[in-house]
TIPANU-94027 format. One line per 3 residues: number of its first residue (from 1); for each residue x negated, y, z negated of N, C-alpha, C, O. Coordinates in steps of 0.001 Angstrom, whole numbers. Example, Ala and Ser with C-alpha at 12.3 -4.5 7.8 and 13.67 -1.06 7.14 Angstrom:
1 = -13190:-5690:-7800:-12300:-4500:-7800:-13200:-3300:-7800:-14236:-3319:-8465 | -12850:-2250:-7080:-13670:-1060:-7140:-12900:30:-7870:-13409:1138:-8039
% end
This chain:
1 = -72733:242348:-207678:-73577:241233:-208161:-74625:240946:-207120:-74348:240953:-205921 | -75806:240700:-207572:-76898:240423:-206642:-77006:238930:-206405:-76659:238144:-207286 | -77475:238523:-205249:-77652:237091:-204974:-78784:236539:-205805:-79822:237183:-205954
4 = -78595:235346:-206351:-79625:234707:-207147:-80123:233492:-206387:-79718:232363:-206662 | -80994:233732:-205443:-81478:232663:-204585:-82609:231910:-205254:-83479:232507:-205887 | -82589:230607:-205110:-83697:229763:-205573:-84806:229868:-204553:-84615:229543:-203381
7 = -85979:230326:-205001:-87082:230531:-204067:-87494:229246:-203401:-87914:229275:-202244 | -87393:228090:-204093:-87791:226825:-203493:-86852:226399:-202396:-87238:225607:-201535 | -85612:226904:-202395:-84654:226517:-201370:-84708:227432:-200176:-84400:227006:-199062
10 = -85087:228666:-200370:-85017:229618:-199276:-86364:229915:-198669:-86427:230330:-197512 | -87460:229718:-199409:-88823:229896:-198936:-89037:231270:-198312:-89700:232122:-198905 | -88483:231494:-197123:-88736:232727:-196416:-87960:233908:-196971:-88313:235062:-196726
13 = -86902:233620:-197719:-86083:234713:-198234:-86849:235504:-199283:-87491:234909:-200149 | -86798:236800:-199228:-87510:237654:-200165:-86566:238054:-201285:-85468:238553:-201037 | -87005:237829:-202534:-86155:238196:-203654:-86007:239709:-203702:-86965:240442:-203457
16 = -84801:240174:-204018:-84511:241605:-204017:-83852:241993:-205325:-83233:241155:-205982 | -83977:243229:-205703:-83337:243692:-206934:-81833:243810:-206750:-81367:243905:-205614 | -81065:243808:-207821:-79616:243953:-207718:-79237:245269:-207048:-80017:246220:-206989
19 = -78004:245278:-206545:-77501:246473:-205880:-77510:247662:-206826:-77739:248797:-206407 | -77255:247395:-208129:-77248:248500:-209077:-78623:249163:-209145:-78731:250383:-209268 | -79681:248335:-209062:-81031:248898:-209094:-81314:249706:-207846:-81987:250735:-207886
22 = -80775:249208:-206721:-80985:249945:-205474:-80328:251314:-205537:-80845:252287:-204988 | -79186:251383:-206208:-78471:252649:-206280:-79239:253675:-207084:-79048:254879:-206912 | -80129:253188:-207984:-80913:254107:-208785:-82095:254678:-208015:-82730:255632:-208463
25 = -82400:254082:-206829:-83489:254585:-206019:-83017:255811:-205242:-81876:256246:-205394 | -83864:256344:-204442:-83533:257538:-203669:-82430:257250:-202679:-82202:256100:-202303 | -81739:258306:-202253:-80637:258152:-201304:-81131:257613:-199976:-80391:256912:-199286
28 = -82368:257924:-199599:-82907:257430:-198332:-83089:255930:-198351:-83003:255285:-197306 | -83347:255345:-199547:-83597:253917:-199634:-82328:253092:-199590:-82346:251983:-199056 | -81205:253600:-200142:-80002:252781:-200216:-78891:253266:-199308:-77759:252796:-199426
31 = -79176:254189:-198408:-78120:254666:-197524:-77618:253549:-196625:-76465:253571:-196193 | -78489:252552:-196332:-78062:251456:-195468:-77035:250557:-196106:-76365:249799:-195404 | -76886:250616:-197437:-75927:249767:-198125:-74596:250457:-198366:-73666:249844:-198890
34 = -74497:251700:-197998:-73251:252436:-198212:-72123:251806:-197407:-72292:251465:-196236 | -70980:251658:-198048:-69810:251129:-197357:-69705:249625:-197360:-68747:249088:-196804 | -70660:248906:-197969:-70554:247453:-198024:-69421:247043:-198963:-69224:247678:-199998
37 = -68679:245999:-198621:-67603:245556:-199513:-68181:244969:-200789:-69331:244530:-200825 | -67373:244970:-201825:-67807:244390:-203091:-67855:242872:-202964:-66905:242248:-202492 | -68965:242287:-203389:-69146:240836:-203266:-68764:240186:-204593:-69435:240413:-205600
40 = -67700:239382:-204616:-67306:238693:-205849:-68287:237560:-206141:-69156:237277:-205317 | -68166:236906:-207300:-69021:235738:-207574:-68931:234721:-206437:-67846:234413:-205943 | -70080:234215:-206039:-70117:233383:-204841:-69293:232110:-204957:-68745:231641:-203959
43 = -69194:231537:-206164:-68416:230317:-206321:-66915:230564:-206276:-66127:229619:-206282 | -66517:231840:-206230:-65096:232171:-206158:-64682:232593:-204758:-63509:232884:-204528 | -65612:232633:-203826:-65309:233070:-202460:-64879:231862:-201634:-65629:230894:-201514
46 = -63679:231914:-201068:-63191:230833:-200230:-63790:230889:-198836:-64438:231875:-198486 | -63584:229844:-198027:-64152:229800:-196685:-63708:230966:-195805:-64516:231533:-195069 | -62434:231324:-195877:-61933:232414:-195029:-62559:233741:-195431:-62995:234516:-194581
49 = -62600:233997:-196741:-63210:235237:-197217:-64701:235264:-196908:-65234:236307:-196530 | -65385:234125:-197066:-66814:234069:-196763:-67074:234382:-195307:-68061:235041:-194980 | -66194:233914:-194419:-66369:234172:-192992:-66186:235664:-192691:-66944:236249:-191918
52 = -65166:236271:-193316:-64924:237697:-193082:-66045:238552:-193654:-66499:239495:-193006 | -66495:238228:-194869:-67589:238982:-195465:-68882:238809:-194658:-69652:239755:-194491 | -69104:237600:-194168:-70313:237351:-193381:-70318:238184:-192112:-71358:238713:-191721
55 = -69177:238305:-191474:-69105:239106:-190248:-69474:240562:-190534:-70224:241180:-189780 | -68930:241109:-191648:-69257:242482:-192032:-70745:242631:-192340:-71370:243612:-191940 | -71301:241668:-193043:-72715:241742:-193397:-73610:241605:-192171:-74647:242264:-192098
58 = -73234:240763:-191201:-74027:240633:-189977:-74015:241938:-189177:-75021:242326:-188583 | -72854:242608:-189175:-72787:243908:-188497:-73750:244895:-189139:-74440:245637:-188440 | -73801:244906:-190480:-74696:245814:-191168:-76162:245391:-190984:-77048:246239:-190865
61 = -76409:244067:-190962:-77783:243576:-190839:-78423:244034:-189529:-79620:244317:-189481 | -77614:244105:-188461:-78149:244522:-187166:-78615:245970:-187169:-79452:246361:-186355 | -78075:246758:-188080:-78434:248172:-188117:-79573:248473:-189084:-80034:249612:-189153
64 = -80031:247479:-189826:-81078:247679:-190819:-82434:247253:-190268:-82524:246414:-189372 | -83458:247835:-190810:-84815:247519:-190384:-85341:246348:-191200:-85259:246351:-192428 | -85873:245362:-190522:-86385:244175:-191197:-87544:244539:-192112:-88416:245328:-191748
67 = -87541:243956:-193299:-88592:244218:-194265:-88202:245210:-195335:-88913:245351:-196330 | -87081:245908:-195157:-86636:246872:-196164:-85854:246152:-197260:-85438:245004:-197100 | -85661:246866:-198397:-84877:246296:-199491:-83444:246030:-199051:-82857:245008:-199408
70 = -82887:246944:-198281:-81501:246790:-197838:-81353:245550:-196956:-80402:244780:-197097 | -82308:245373:-196047:-82264:244218:-195141:-82342:242913:-195934:-81589:241976:-195667 | -83242:242852:-196899:-83406:241645:-197705:-82161:241353:-198531:-81755:240201:-198683
73 = -81556:242427:-199066:-80344:242240:-199869:-79224:241645:-199028:-78590:240672:-199437 | -78978:242216:-197866:-77893:241733:-197007:-78183:240311:-196544:-77288:239466:-196523 | -79426:240049:-196177:-79799:238709:-195698:-79638:237668:-196801:-79116:236581:-196553
76 = -80073:237981:-197996:-79936:237048:-199109:-78473:236822:-199473:-78077:235713:-199834 | -77682:237873:-199377:-76252:237730:-199660:-75591:236801:-198643:-74723:236006:-199001 | -75997:236899:-197382:-75488:235985:-196352:-75845:234536:-196672:-75035:233630:-196472
79 = -77053:234325:-197166:-77459:232966:-197528:-76571:232435:-198645:-76070:231314:-198557 | -76371:233228:-199695:-75552:232792:-200818:-74113:232516:-200406:-73508:231543:-200857 | -73569:233370:-199553:-72179:233214:-199131:-71962:231935:-198318:-70873:231361:-198335
82 = -72992:231497:-197616:-72823:230371:-196694:-73496:229087:-197171:-73670:228151:-196392 | -73876:229040:-198446:-74458:227805:-198976:-73472:226641:-198930:-73880:225480:-198938 | -72183:226945:-198882:-71186:225871:-198783:-71367:225082:-197488:-71092:223883:-197449
85 = -71831:225750:-196426:-72094:225049:-195170:-73207:224025:-195358:-73145:222918:-194824 | -74223:224409:-196121:-75343:223499:-196367:-74872:222289:-197174:-75230:221155:-196854 | -74079:222520:-198209:-73605:221419:-199034:-72698:220480:-198248:-72726:219265:-198445
88 = -71889:221059:-197350:-71030:220221:-196512:-71867:219355:-195573:-71603:218162:-195417 | -72884:219965:-194947:-73748:219204:-194044:-74540:218149:-194809:-74730:217037:-194316 | -75003:218491:-196011:-75792:217543:-196800:-74965:216340:-197229:-75507:215250:-197411
91 = -73653:216526:-197393:-72809:215413:-197824:-72769:214293:-196793:-72455:213152:-197132 | -73084:214606:-195539:-73113:213585:-194500:-74279:212622:-194688:-74276:211524:-194129 | -75270:213026:-195468:-76459:212204:-195675:-76540:211688:-197105:-77623:211387:-197607
94 = -75392:211588:-197751:-75370:211185:-199160:-75863:209754:-199347:-76367:209404:-200415 | -75720:208927:-198317:-76124:207525:-198448:-77630:207323:-198331:-78126:206227:-198589 | -78356:208354:-197950:-79809:208229:-197828:-80453:208158:-199204:-79858:208532:-200215
97 = -81684:207668:-199209:-82378:207475:-200481:-82947:208770:-201053:-83305:208819:-202229 | -83034:209825:-200229:-83598:211082:-200703:-82645:211758:-201686:-81429:211655:-201524 | -83171:212448:-202704:-82294:213172:-203645:-81486:214243:-202925:-81975:214884:-201995
100 = -80248:214429:-203363:-79383:215417:-202729:-79956:216820:-202852:-79747:217650:-201966 | -80682:217103:-203944:-81281:218433:-204108:-82289:218718:-203000:-82367:219842:-202502 | -83061:217701:-202613:-84031:217895:-201540:-83345:218126:-200204:-83790:218948:-199403
103 = -82258:217398:-199965:-81528:217562:-198706:-80933:218962:-198623:-80979:219594:-197568 | -80373:219450:-199730:-79804:220803:-199745:-80903:221830:-199534:-80697:222830:-198845 | -82059:221592:-200117:-83168:222532:-199946:-83566:222634:-198477:-83758:223732:-197954
106 = -83690:221478:-197812:-84051:221489:-196396:-82941:222125:-195570:-83215:222888:-194644 | -81674:221811:-195902:-80560:222413:-195175:-80520:223921:-195331:-80121:224628:-194406 | -80931:224426:-196497:-80962:225870:-196716:-81966:226541:-195789:-81729:227652:-195313
109 = -83090:225869:-195529:-84051:226403:-194563:-83394:226527:-193196:-83599:227516:-192492 | -82602:225524:-192818:-81873:225606:-191555:-80873:226744:-191542:-80689:227402:-190518 | -80214:226985:-192692:-79268:228101:-192792:-79984:229433:-192580:-79482:230298:-191862
112 = -81142:229604:-193193:-81900:230852:-193040:-82300:231058:-191578:-82216:232169:-191056 | -82734:229985:-190926:-83097:230091:-189513:-81888:230508:-188678:-82008:231314:-187756 | -80725:229952:-189010:-79519:230304:-188267:-79152:231770:-188479:-78738:232445:-187536
115 = -79299:232265:-189700:-79007:233675:-189980:-79932:234587:-189183:-79498:235603:-188640 | -81206:234220:-189116:-82170:235052:-188396:-81920:235052:-186888:-82284:236010:-186206 | -81309:234001:-186364:-81103:233895:-184921:-79707:234328:-184472:-79466:234518:-183280
118 = -78783:234483:-185436:-77396:234734:-185066:-77208:236133:-184502:-77807:237098:-184977 | -76361:236224:-183472:-76016:237509:-182853:-74508:237588:-182710:-73887:236716:-182102 | -73918:238640:-183272:-72470:238814:-183196:-71988:238968:-181761:-70859:238597:-181437
121 = -72839:239511:-180903:-72424:239782:-179527:-72103:238510:-178750:-71473:238574:-177694 | -72522:237374:-179253:-72233:236126:-178552:-70768:235723:-178664:-70281:234917:-177871 | -70074:236277:-179634:-68661:235968:-179800:-68394:234596:-180392:-67313:234038:-180203
124 = -69370:234045:-181109:-69234:232730:-181727:-69170:232895:-183236:-69899:233704:-183811 | -68299:232129:-183874:-68218:232176:-185337:-69529:231639:-185932:-70122:230696:-185407 | -69963:232254:-187031:-71240:231864:-187607:-71269:230393:-188044:-72263:229726:-187760
127 = -70240:229840:-188721:-70305:228419:-189090:-70498:227512:-187879:-71218:226516:-187957 | -69859:227848:-186761:-70021:227048:-185549:-71453:227102:-185043:-71990:226104:-184563 | -72065:228269:-185153:-73443:228439:-184703:-74432:227803:-185676:-75428:227215:-185252
130 = -74164:227919:-186979:-75149:227503:-187981:-75180:226005:-188220:-76240:225456:-188521 | -74046:225330:-188094:-73999:223918:-188473:-74985:223048:-187690:-75671:222235:-188309 | -75092:223173:-186359:-76092:222345:-185656:-77515:222615:-186126:-78332:221697:-186191
133 = -77818:223873:-186455:-79167:224194:-186925:-79432:223565:-188285:-80521:223044:-188526 | -78454:223610:-189167:-78620:223023:-190508:-78779:221513:-190415:-79690:220936:-191009 | -77878:220875:-189659:-77948:219411:-189518:-79242:218995:-188826:-79862:218000:-189202
136 = -79645:219760:-187817:-80884:219441:-187119:-82094:219522:-188024:-83007:218702:-187919 | -82112:220501:-188912:-83228:220629:-189846:-83287:219430:-190793:-84368:218927:-191100 | -82114:218976:-191254:-82083:217811:-192148:-82520:216551:-191409:-83263:215736:-191955
139 = -82063:216390:-190176:-82446:215204:-189399:-83945:215185:-189130:-84574:214128:-189183 | -84517:216346:-188844:-85966:216394:-188635:-86710:216020:-189912:-87766:215389:-189870 | -86143:216419:-191044:-86755:216062:-192327:-86804:214548:-192498:-87835:213992:-192877
142 = -85682:213884:-192218:-85665:212428:-192345:-86561:211773:-191302:-87236:210785:-191587 | -86565:212320:-190109:-87380:211731:-189048:-88868:211819:-189368:-89625:210904:-189043 | -89289:212899:-189996:-90709:213119:-190251:-91196:212536:-191571:-92396:212316:-191734
145 = -90296:212281:-192516:-90739:211869:-193852:-90231:210515:-194292:-90748:209972:-195269 | -89230:209933:-193613:-88601:208714:-194112:-89212:207435:-193559:-88777:206345:-193931 | -90201:207531:-192686:-90826:206340:-192126:-91857:205791:-193095:-92629:206550:-193680
148 = -91873:204480:-193266:-92850:203856:-194155:-94257:203984:-193601:-95217:204138:-194356 | -94379:203920:-192278:-95661:204071:-191601:-95509:205169:-190561:-94525:205202:-189823 | -96473:206055:-190507:-96400:207163:-189566:-96555:206651:-188142:-97532:205975:-187819
151 = -95588:206976:-187294:-95652:206617:-185879:-95429:207889:-185066:-94884:208862:-185589 | -95839:207900:-183799:-95644:209097:-182981:-94168:209481:-182887:-93288:208621:-182920 | -93914:210771:-182771:-92526:211245:-182687:-91807:210649:-181483:-90597:210423:-181526
154 = -92553:210396:-180410:-91942:209797:-179220:-91302:208453:-179572:-90203:208150:-179109 | -91979:207656:-180382:-91445:206360:-180766:-90319:206508:-181781:-89395:205696:-181794 | -90380:207523:-182626:-89284:207773:-183562:-87998:208083:-182796:-86930:207566:-183127
157 = -88108:208927:-181776:-86937:209267:-180981:-86478:208079:-180147:-85279:207887:-179946 | -87439:207272:-179656:-87079:206084:-178877:-86299:205097:-179728:-85389:204430:-179235 | -86651:205000:-181000:-85910:204109:-181896:-84443:204503:-181980:-83562:203644:-181948
160 = -84183:205791:-182087:-82794:206259:-182152:-82063:205966:-180848:-80907:205543:-180865 | -82737:206192:-179706:-82110:205913:-178409:-81806:204428:-178260:-80751:204058:-177746 | -82723:203579:-178705:-82506:202141:-178603:-81346:201693:-179490:-80550:200837:-179102
163 = -81259:202279:-180683:-80164:201912:-181589:-78811:202294:-180989:-77860:201514:-181044 | -78732:203495:-180416:-77482:203939:-179813:-77120:203091:-178600:-75980:202648:-178461 | -78107:202863:-177715:-77845:202057:-176531:-77508:200623:-176902:-76657:200002:-176266
166 = -78167:200090:-177927:-77880:198724:-178358:-76458:198567:-178866:-75801:197570:-178568 | -75972:199546:-179634:-74588:199491:-180134:-73587:199557:-178982:-72604:198817:-178965 | -73841:200443:-178025:-72919:200587:-176900:-72876:199324:-176041:-71799:198871:-175652
169 = -74036:198762:-175750:-74089:197553:-174932:-73505:196352:-175668:-72873:195491:-175054 | -73714:196294:-176975:-73160:195175:-177749:-71635:195186:-177700:-71010:194127:-177644 | -71034:196373:-177722:-69577:196463:-177628:-69083:196073:-176239:-68046:195425:-176100
172 = -69832:196470:-175215:-69429:196148:-173840:-69627:194677:-173506:-68785:194067:-172846 | -70747:194101:-173964:-71099:192729:-173587:-70629:191695:-174594:-70638:190497:-174309 | -70215:192153:-175778:-69792:191259:-176857:-70933:190329:-177277:-70706:189185:-177673
175 = -72137:190832:-177185:-73334:190102:-177616:-74477:191095:-177721:-74358:192237:-177278 | -75573:190664:-178301:-76739:191536:-178411:-77378:191711:-177030:-77574:190722:-176324 | -77705:192934:-176629:-78303:193160:-175302:-79730:192644:-175244:-80424:192578:-176258
178 = -80160:192276:-174031:-81532:191832:-173829:-82442:193043:-173628:-81973:194172:-173482 | -83737:192790:-173625:-84699:193864:-173406:-84493:194493:-172034:-84560:195713:-171886 | -84242:193649:-171026:-84019:194165:-169679:-82787:195049:-169582:-82805:196069:-168893
181 = -81712:194663:-170274:-80487:195456:-170252:-80692:196803:-170941:-80184:197827:-170483 | -81436:196796:-172040:-81749:198057:-172711:-82616:198943:-171827:-82420:200157:-171772 | -83574:198334:-171138:-84452:199102:-170260:-83665:199747:-169123:-83899:200907:-168787
184 = -82730:198998:-168527:-81902:199548:-167445:-81019:200679:-167957:-80819:201677:-167265 | -80496:200525:-169162:-79593:201533:-169718:-80320:202850:-169968:-79767:203923:-169726 | -81560:202770:-170452:-82319:203967:-170811:-83268:204431:-169719:-83912:205471:-169864
187 = -83367:203676:-168625:-84270:204058:-167553:-85731:203908:-167947:-86572:204711:-167545 | -86034:202878:-168736:-87392:202641:-169207:-87889:201301:-168699:-87121:200510:-168152 | -89175:201053:-168883:-89729:199753:-168550:-89527:198804:-169726:-89276:199230:-170853
190 = -89642:197512:-169439:-89495:196522:-170507:-90554:196711:-171588:-90271:196546:-172775 | -91773:197058:-171179:-92849:197257:-172158:-92532:198420:-173095:-92814:198347:-174291 | -91946:199493:-172557:-91602:200638:-173398:-90520:200273:-174405:-90558:200721:-175551
193 = -89555:199460:-173979:-88494:199027:-174892:-89075:198151:-176001:-88726:198313:-177171 | -89953:197232:-175635:-90581:196358:-176636:-91404:197192:-177608:-91409:196920:-178809 | -92100:198205:-177099:-92896:199072:-177971:-92000:199808:-178961:-92338:199922:-180138
196 = -90850:200310:-178486:-89923:201002:-179370:-89323:200080:-180414:-89124:200482:-181561 | -89031:198834:-180023:-88474:197874:-180974:-89506:197503:-182034:-89166:197312:-183201 | -90767:197401:-181621:-91826:197104:-182585:-92024:198261:-183549:-92269:198049:-184736
199 = -91919:199498:-183038:-92082:200670:-183901:-90969:200758:-184932:-91174:201318:-186009 | -89796:200219:-184627:-88689:200269:-185579:-89015:199524:-186865:-88450:199820:-187918 | -89925:198560:-186784:-90291:197809:-187986:-91023:198663:-189002:-91146:198288:-190168
202 = -91515:199831:-188550:-92251:200701:-189468:-91330:201644:-190224:-91795:202397:-191080 | -90015:201622:-189925:-89111:202579:-190564:-88931:202281:-192045:-88928:203189:-192877 | -88783:201008:-192362:-88602:200633:-193760:-89611:199550:-194130:-90071:198800:-193269
205 = -89945:199477:-195388:-90875:198461:-195888:-90305:197856:-197161:-89668:198543:-197960 | -90539:196582:-197335:-90044:195883:-198520:-91187:195660:-199495:-92326:195418:-199095 | -90873:195743:-200751:-91865:195478:-201785:-92173:193991:-201830:-91286:193158:-201641
208 = -93442:193659:-202082:-93816:192250:-202213:-93176:191613:-203434:-93080:190389:-203521 | -92736:192437:-204378:-92091:191925:-205583:-90574:191880:-205455:-89877:191505:-206399 | -90057:192267:-204272:-88604:192321:-204094:-88013:190912:-204055:-88571:190003:-203440
211 = -86877:190755:-204722:-86174:189481:-204732:-85175:189446:-203577:-84588:190481:-203258 | -84963:188303:-202945:-83949:188212:-201880:-82562:188460:-202444:-82232:187997:-203536 | -81754:189194:-201691:-80431:189578:-202192:-79497:188383:-202292:-78684:188299:-203213
214 = -79612:187455:-201340:-78617:186392:-201296:-78915:185257:-202279:-77999:184567:-202728 | -80192:185064:-202610:-80528:183950:-203499:-81790:184286:-204268:-82894:184184:-203733 | -81634:184680:-205505:-82784:185059:-206321:-83700:183887:-206639:-84849:184087:-207033
217 = -83199:182660:-206470:-84006:181495:-206808:-85177:181306:-205858:-86092:180544:-206169 | -85179:181972:-204717:-86264:181811:-203754:-87544:182487:-204210:-88615:182203:-203674 | -87455:183368:-205180:-88644:184040:-205675:-88944:185305:-204900:-88242:185653:-203951
220 = -89993:185986:-205316:-90370:187249:-204700:-90941:187006:-203307:-91337:185893:-202960 | -90971:188086:-202517:-91478:187988:-201148:-92940:187553:-201126:-93352:186807:-200238 | -93717:188011:-202090:-95136:187656:-202127:-95336:186154:-202288:-96360:185622:-201859
223 = -94367:185453:-202905:-94483:184012:-203107:-94171:183228:-201847:-94405:182021:-201793 | -93636:183913:-200815:-93181:183196:-199630:-93938:183547:-198361:-93705:182936:-197318 | -94837:184514:-198427:-95510:184922:-197197:-96948:184417:-197112:-97560:184508:-196047
226 = -97501:183889:-198195:-98889:183425:-198158:-98985:181934:-198438:-98334:181441:-199359 | -99784:181204:-197664:-100011:179791:-197904:-101367:179411:-197320:-101913:180116:-196471 | -101891:178307:-197781:-103198:177847:-197329:-103031:177013:-196064:-102347:175990:-196076
229 = -103647:177445:-194992:-103559:176751:-193715:-104741:175787:-193607:-105868:176208:-193348 | -104483:174506:-193804:-105553:173512:-193757:-106045:173283:-192336:-107124:172724:-192140 | -105275:173705:-191349:-105704:173532:-189969:-106897:174388:-189601:-107605:174085:-188641
232 = -107129:175457:-190353:-108267:176324:-190053:-109592:175586:-190218:-110536:175811:-189461 | -109654:174702:-191215:-110871:173937:-191433:-111144:173017:-190248:-112295:172828:-189855 | -110084:172445:-189681:-110252:171581:-188513:-110760:172337:-187303:-111563:171814:-186530
235 = -110293:173572:-187133:-110756:174384:-186008:-112250:174660:-186123:-112968:174656:-185123 | -112711:174897:-187340:-114136:175159:-187545:-114969:173938:-187177:-116027:174064:-186560 | -114488:172749:-187560:-115216:171528:-187237:-115248:171278:-185729:-116272:170872:-185180
238 = -114119:171524:-185067:-114057:171299:-183618:-115048:172195:-182891:-115757:171747:-181990 | -115092:173471:-183289:-116017:174392:-182641:-117464:174007:-182897:-118322:174191:-182033 | -117738:173476:-184079:-119107:173051:-184391:-119489:171781:-183646:-120665:171581:-183340
241 = -118519:170918:-183348:-118788:169655:-182665:-118984:169814:-181157:-119633:168984:-180521 | -118427:170873:-180595:-118479:171015:-179136:-119899:170921:-178582:-120115:170139:-177656 | -120879:171671:-179090:-122227:171552:-178516:-122867:170192:-178779:-123691:169733:-177987
244 = -122492:169534:-179898:-123049:168213:-180188:-122487:167162:-179241:-123215:166279:-178786 | -121205:167252:-178945:-120589:166299:-178019:-121131:166487:-176605:-121295:165528:-175852 | -121408:167757:-176261:-121934:168022:-174921:-123284:167357:-174690:-123648:167102:-173542
247 = -124037:167069:-175751:-125351:166451:-175633:-125288:164924:-175567:-126308:164285:-175306 | -124119:164323:-175796:-123990:162867:-175796:-124097:162305:-174387:-123805:163005:-173417 | -124519:161029:-174261:-124492:160347:-172962:-123065:160244:-172445:-122130:160243:-173246
250 = -122867:160157:-171137:-121513:160097:-170574:-120662:158973:-171152:-119474:159171:-171406 | -121270:157758:-171373:-120454:156654:-171878:-119967:156931:-173293:-118824:156628:-173634 | -120840:157509:-174115:-120407:157817:-175488:-119303:158863:-175507:-118363:158758:-176295
253 = -119406:159872:-174645:-118338:160877:-174563:-117035:160244:-174074:-115951:160615:-174525 | -117147:159276:-173141:-115958:158590:-172639:-115273:157814:-173752:-114048:157833:-173873 | -116080:157127:-174572:-115510:156345:-175671:-114806:157264:-176677:-113708:156952:-177137
256 = -115432:158388:-177018:-114800:159339:-177943:-113473:159843:-177391:-112490:159959:-178123 | -113453:160136:-176112:-112227:160660:-175501:-111122:159611:-175520:-109974:159916:-175844 | -111474:158366:-175170:-110451:157322:-175160:-109945:157008:-176562:-108774:156673:-176742
259 = -110834:157116:-177561:-110429:156747:-178921:-109642:157853:-179607:-108609:157583:-180220 | -110106:159082:-179516:-109508:160153:-180317:-108603:161087:-179520:-107867:161870:-180122 | -108630:161035:-178210:-107724:161846:-177390:-106605:160978:-176829:-105427:161315:-176941
262 = -106994:159841:-176215:-105977:158943:-175650:-105407:157987:-176687:-104434:157284:-176414 | -106021:157953:-177909:-105542:157096:-179009:-105519:155612:-178611:-104602:154881:-178985 | -106514:155182:-177867:-106614:153776:-177483:-107353:152998:-178574:-108197:153546:-179283
265 = -107020:151714:-178693:-107726:150860:-179652:-109084:150476:-179081:-109368:150676:-177900 | -109926:149907:-179974:-111250:149504:-179515:-111152:148394:-178460:-111954:148345:-177528 | -110170:147512:-178614:-110000:146448:-177623:-109602:147027:-176268:-110105:146604:-175227
268 = -108687:148005:-176296:-108267:148634:-175041:-109416:149393:-174389:-109545:149410:-173165 | -110250:150020:-175218:-111414:150733:-174679:-112385:149743:-174040:-112947:150001:-172975 | -112574:148583:-174725:-113460:147567:-174172:-112971:147076:-172827:-113765:146904:-171903
271 = -111652:146843:-172703:-111101:146424:-171412:-111291:147511:-170361:-111560:147208:-169199 | -111151:148795:-170768:-111290:149899:-169835:-112727:150008:-169314:-112945:150310:-168141 | -113714:149759:-170204:-115118:149924:-169828:-115787:148607:-169433:-116921:148609:-168954
274 = -115095:147488:-169630:-115672:146191:-169263:-116698:145707:-170253:-117644:145018:-169869 | -116539:146050:-171537:-117443:145594:-172579:-116604:145003:-173713:-115381:145144:-173727 | -117264:144345:-174654:-116535:143708:-175757:-116085:144739:-176792:-116581:145864:-176853
277 = -115120:144296:-177602:-114610:145169:-178665:-115690:145443:-179694:-115756:146549:-180231 | -116554:144449:-179989:-117637:144639:-180952:-118653:145651:-180438:-119191:146453:-181200 | -118909:145600:-179117:-119849:146564:-178542:-119284:147987:-178645:-120002:148937:-178954
280 = -117990:148103:-178380:-117338:149414:-178513:-117457:149919:-179943:-117723:151099:-180172 | -117257:149009:-180916:-117325:149400:-182329:-118715:149905:-182696:-118848:150910:-183393 | -119771:149196:-182219:-121129:149626:-182537:-121450:150982:-181892:-122040:151855:-182528
283 = -121056:151147:-180625:-121321:152418:-179942:-120583:153577:-180613:-121130:154667:-180781 | -119331:153318:-180993:-118530:154372:-181635:-119118:154740:-182992:-119200:155921:-183330 | -119531:153735:-183780:-120119:154012:-185087:-121412:154808:-184944:-121656:155763:-185682
286 = -122242:154393:-183973:-123504:155105:-183764:-123259:156554:-183373:-123962:157451:-183838 | -122257:156791:-182513:-121956:158157:-182069:-121443:159013:-183216:-121833:160173:-183347 | -120571:158454:-184047:-120025:159205:-185172:-121108:159555:-186182:-121106:160656:-186732
289 = -122042:158623:-186437:-123152:158915:-187347:-123996:160045:-186790:-124420:160930:-187533 | -124244:160022:-185486:-125035:161072:-184851:-124354:162431:-184975:-125005:163436:-185260 | -123053:162454:-184760:-122317:163718:-184861:-122271:164215:-186304:-122393:165411:-186567
292 = -122095:163284:-187225:-122030:163672:-188643:-123365:164240:-189102:-123417:165222:-189843 | -124460:163597:-188643:-125781:164099:-188995:-126021:165473:-188376:-126648:166332:-188995 | -125525:165684:-187157:-125683:166977:-186502:-124936:168082:-187230:-125430:169206:-187324
295 = -123744:167774:-187748:-122984:168772:-188501:-123716:169119:-189802:-123736:170277:-190221 | -124312:168113:-190431:-125014:168359:-191684:-126225:169264:-191461:-126514:170145:-192272 | -126916:169038:-190368:-128076:169867:-190050:-127660:171283:-189752:-128320:172231:-190179
298 = -126555:171441:-189012:-126067:172791:-188684:-125699:173558:-189936:-125972:174755:-190027 | -125079:172887:-190917:-124692:173551:-192151:-125897:173953:-192967:-125749:174528:-194045
% end
């Protein structure tokens, strides 16, 4: 039986004709396949048998020339035999939001890379060698595609380091670690830790239409993040008044300061300046009219 590889999952793997077709070619073309064991249906091959068959196929693969039909057949058969490793590794990421088919596809790329790099002379079992490569390929996929906002890879990796260090310190200290404690643990500066913590906010994003999980009565997020700040209008008036106040006589500026900054009454201002309360009232009214007229002209 020939391997039926999905081209979208293997990418680099070259589709090859069945072994029966190869046998119909010249003896020079299929001599490399002589002596190969019969491959049963892949879904019927157990882990032990897959390991033994893989070892035999790797031995044959080393003797074949890359790019030939025989080489492609053996390589594709190795991929099919070891797809169970990919499915096992993908099951570790079942809780992620990505479809399982996509995770298996990415893991299959890692499997192909492991097959191309594996050497029997190292004396290591292929599953032991391949699993870190498969898992690493899947993790890189999540690291590069799962962020809501693209951030530098340095900050993506820093986020993982901060999460790990934070969990360890929280267990040791029985509280959330401070920025300084995280910096000491990772050998970083406080600014670098703060930068990494800020970058973590880009990992996930919430919809403005999302309802709060604990209490739906609060309404959507969009209803709670925007409001009219009436203080902005006051800031505009203050900035416009500054040059007008600077042009006032010293006594008028003093009266304004005592009335609107120190919150003194007109009688108290009169006692402070040695004038009557009525005089203070007239001076204050005249100053306010002048300022109001100045604002109108500016507008």
